[in-house]
N, C-alpha and C positions, 0 to 999 in steps of 0.2 A: 567574966566576958558576952556570955553569951543574956545577962541580963541587960548591959548600957546598953548589946544590940538590942535589946527589942524595946528597950527607949528610944532612943534613935530613930527605930523604925516606928512608935507610934506615934512621935515627934512630927517622925514625916508624911505620914497619913494626916494630920491634922492640919498640917503645911499644905501641902496636894489638896482636901475637900476646900481649902481658903482659895487656893487659886482658881479652882473650877468654879465657884458662887462665886466670885470674884468678875468672873467671864458669863457667866448664867447672868450676872444680875445688869451689864452690862449694854447685853443685846438687846435686840427689839426680842419684844413677846410674840415673837413666831414660830411655830414649828420648827422650819431648818434651821435658820438662828439661832438658836436655842442649844439643838443640838451640833453645829457648829461651833457654838460658844464653848461647850463644857470638851469638844473635843481637843479646843484651840488650847484651852487652858490646861488639860493632861499633858498636850504632848509640850505645852512650854514649862511643865513643872517637868516632863524627864527630861527634856532636851537639858534644860537648866540646872539639873540634880541630880544628870545617874547614873554618879554610884551607888547614892540611895533609894534613887529610882529601882535598879537590879535591887539592891537588900532586899527594899520592901515588898517586891513580889517572889524573890527569892526565899527568901528567911523561914525556916517551917515553923509555923503560925504554932505554937504549945501556951492556948490561953488558959488555958491549967495551970501554968505558970508563971505567965505574962499576960498579967488579966487587961496590963493598960493599953492593947492591941486589939480586943474586941471591939470598944468603943472607937478606937479612932478609925481601925478598917471600917468599921459601921458608918460612921459617920465620913467616910470621903465615899461609901459605897451608893451612900440615900441621896449626893449629887446628883449623879447617874440614873438612880431611876427616882427624881423628881423629875428630870428632861426628858426622861422617856413615854411618858404622858404625854407630848407632843408627836408622837410617832403614833400613824394611823395602823392597826393591826387588829387580826383578825382574832374572837375572843380578846380583846385588851383589856374588859369587868375580870376575866377567871382570873383567876392565878400561875394556872400555865403558861397564857399569853402575856402576859404583863412579866416572868420571870422569860421566855423567849423574847419578848422585845429588847430587855435589859442585855440579854447574853447578847446580843446580835449586838447593840451598841457597844458592849464592852469589850465583844471581839475585834470588831471593825478599829476600834481606837487605840486597843491597848496591842491590838500588834502591829499596828501603823506607828505606837509611841517605841514598843521594843526594834521596829526596821531600822528608825533615826536613830535611837539613842546608838543602835551598836553599830551603824553607817553598813547596811544592807542591801541597798537602793541601787546597789552596781549595773545592774543592765539599764534603767532609766537611766541613771547618769550620761552612759555608754553612748543612749538612742536619744537624750534630750538636752543631755548638759546639765541635770538639776533634778534633787529628789523633785515627786512627782507633789504636787500640792494638796492638802488635806482636804480640804475643801474639792479637789478632781478627782480624789479618789471614795468619796464620800457614795455611802449605797442611797440609791433611790427609792427611796421610803417615799409613801405619801406623807406628807406631817399634814396635819390640821393647826389650825388658826385660835385664834385666843376666844373664839366664842364659842370652839368646839372644848376645849382643852375644861373641864368638871374644877371646879374652884375649891384650894386645898381647905381639906379639913380644920 
């Protein structure tokens, strides 16, 4: 059963990456729009595939036993990593600075997706009658424009 779950999770990560890439490709090449696009794709995938999303992020990843998981999960993370270049950050050219930006983005969007999938927005629903919009809770990062972003190698 574990082998089947691993195969499902690997395919899930590939679909997840494709969903995020589609949103990023359709968005204007501007920092805030690119970050919101990846977040929208992330949440859209999670909401559209809640059980798969939960499995993807809860399964113990035994990469030595299930080798397809590593490249598939890296493919999804690479989309987030690529979009993180649009966020202006101290030391963004150092490994520590890049990882910090990636972690901030991932923490924000993954947290929102988990709350959305698990219907945990009780307080906001009671106060405003709906879940908060993703764009309304987007961190106030300093975003770069296309002239500031280094071309891909």
